[in-house]
N, C-alpha and C positions, 0 to 999 in steps of 0.2 A: 504494500500500500504506500502511496506517495505521502510524504510527510507534510507537503504544502503545495497548494496550487499557486501558479505564477500569474500575476495580473500584468499583462503587457503594457509597457510604456509606449505611447504613440511616437512614431517617427516624425521629426520635423521635416519640412520640405527639403529635399536634397541631402538628407542626412539619415544615419541610422542611430537610434538611441543606444546608449551603452547599457540601458536597463537600470542605471543608477542616476537619479535626477541630479544629485550633487556633482557627479562626474560630468554629466551633460553640460551643466552650467560652466564648468571649467573649460570644456571643449568648445564653447560657443554654440551649443545646441546639440552636440553629438558628433559622431564620426562622419566625415564627408563621404558620400557614396563614391565608390571607386578608389578609396584611399586605403593605405596600409598603416596600421598602428604597431609599433614595436614596444614590447615589454621586456626590458633588460633587468636581470636580477643577479644578486650575488649569492654566495654559498649559504647564506642564512635563510633564504626563502625556500619553503617546502611546497610540495604539490597541493597541500590543503590551502596554503596561502593563495596560490594561483586560482584554485576553485573559488575561493572567497571573492576575489576581484573579478574573475572572468565569467563565472557561471551566470550572473545576471545578463551579460551580453549574449551569451549563447542561448539562454532561455528566451530572451526577448525576441531573438531572431526566429527561434522555433515556434513560438506562439504567434508570430506573424506569418507562419507557414513558409518560412525561409530556412533552407537547410544548412548543413555544415559538412565540409570536407576537411579532414584533419590529418596531419602527420604529428603524432603526439611526442612529447619528450621521452627520453629513454627510460626515465623512472616510472613512466605510466604505461598502461596497456589497454587494449580495446575493451575487454570485458570489465576491467576495473573502472574505466572511464564511464562506460555505460551504466554500471551499477550505481555510481555516484550521481550522475545526472538524472537517472530514472527515479530518484527520490522526488523529483519535481516535475517530471514530464512522463507521459505514458510510454511504455516500452514500444507500443505500436507506432507512436509518433517518432520516437527515436529511430527505430529500425527502418522506417520509411524515408526519413529526412536526414540521417546522419551516415556518413561513410568515413571510416577510419583506415588510412593507408598504412599497410604494414609490410616491412621488408624482411622479416625473419620467420614468417610462418606462424606467428602467435595468433591463437583463436581463429585459425583458418576454418572456413566453412560457415562462419557466422554471417548472417545476411548483411550486416553493417560493416564487414571487414573487406577491404580491397587488398588482396594479397599480391605483393610485387617481389616475391622472393627471388625470382630469376634476374632481377635488375640490381641486386645488391653487389657491392664490390667484394670479390673473393679471389685472392691471388692463386688459389689452388684450382680454379676453373677458368675456362675460356670466357672472354667478354660475351655479353648477351648477343644472340644472333638477331638478324633483321626480323625474323619471324617472332622471336620473343619480345622485341621492342614493339612490333605492331600489336601483339596480343596485350601488352601492358597499356598501350595507348587506347585500345578498345575498352579495356576495363575502366580507365579513367573517364572516357566519354560516357560510358554507361552510368558510372557513379555520379557524374555531374548531372546527367539527365534525371536521375532518381531524386537528388536533393533539390533540383529546380522545380520539380513537379510539372503538371500539365501546362501551367501558366508561364513556365520559364522564368521564375522569380530569381532575383539575385541571391547569393548565398555567402556564407562566411568561409574563408580559406585560412586554416590555421597551419602555421609552419614552425616546427621546432628545428632550429638551425643546427643543433648538435647532431641530429640524425643525418642530415645531408652532408655535413662536413665529415662525419665519421665514415660514411659510405663512399663519398666521392672525393673528399679533399676540399680545402678551403676555396681554391680558385674555381673549380667546377661548380661548387655549391653556390658561389656568388653569381656566376653566369646563369645558373638555373633560376635563381631568385630574380635576377634582372628581367628575364622573360616573363616570369610569373607575375611580377609587380606591374609590368606593362599590360598584361592580359587582365589583371584584376581591375585596373583603371578603365580599360576598354569596355569590359562587361558591366561595370558598376557594382562589383561585389564589395565586401568588406574583408580586407586582409588583416590577419592578426599574426604578427611575428613574435616568437618566443626565443629570446636570446639569453642563454646561460653564460656563466663566466668562462673566460679563457679561450674563446673561439677565435680562430684566425680570420674569419670572415666578418668580424664585428664592425670594423671601421667602414668597410664597403657597404655593409647592410645599413648602417646608420645614415649614410649619405643618401640612400635611395628612398627611405620611408617618409611618410607625410607627418606622422606624429610619433613621439618617443617618450617613454615613461621609465623612470628608474624605480625599482622595487628593492626593499630591504626589510628585514625583520628586526625590530627593537623590542625592548622589554614591554612597551605599551601595545605592541601588535605589528601588523603589516603596515609599512609606511610607503606611500607613493609620492613621487615628486615629478612634476612635469618638466621635461626638457624642451619639447616642442609640441604644443605651446607651453611656455614657461609658467609654472605656478608653484607656490611653496609646498612643502611637505604636508601631507594629510595622512591621518591614520584611518585605515579601512575598518569600520566597526559594524558588527551585526546589528541590524535594527531591533531595538528592544521590544517594540510593539508587535512587529510582524514576524520577527525571527528570520533565520536563514531560509532562503538565499538572499533575502533583502538586506542591503547594507547601506551605510551612509559614509560620507567623507567628513572627518573631523579634523580641523586644523591642528597640526602637531604643536604642542606647547613649546615655547621657546626654551 
């Protein structure tokens, strides 16, 4: 049974709401359509912290019948991500509108998993054949059609850069992201980049995104600071009245 229903926040003209009214105000109304937002964190940030901040955005998109295609961070997995998000959205909605791209064969066979095991870098095997690349492309086309639905709605594209850098190397990962960000802008999707510490592609990725936020954990909780647009540090706090997944931004005490 779901622990809470989500009440979707309306999307302003030309923008996607973050699902957090406080965050929307700092963004000037929400994320611009076709833009990519980068969330960069240090070693103190946990997967639970990312859920706290980003689940409102994911839920708001899903409740507006907009889907999600995601490459999750290495510390996460398809079934675990589904179990956490399914506390607030039906499994039927999740399975129909979410596709999680996996390169190691984890949870293979699940309807929401797009297996790309043949494309991972492995020095013990030959590079992917043309046939394997065509099959992978067909899988991605089908995944995007599923999350767009019959009306062809825009969707959220989540990219954990650690995965691409580990599989491809920093330079190929950067080139792949370049084409991805151009396509996101052309389609009018919402791009969400997840940048962990110590990645070689970090500087290039930062130059390409539209908005950037720095995350860290302090004694008082998860702290978010705006780099682009610039805004001072705020603590992400669970809404006491409505409880999770609803959160608010509280200015960090000086």
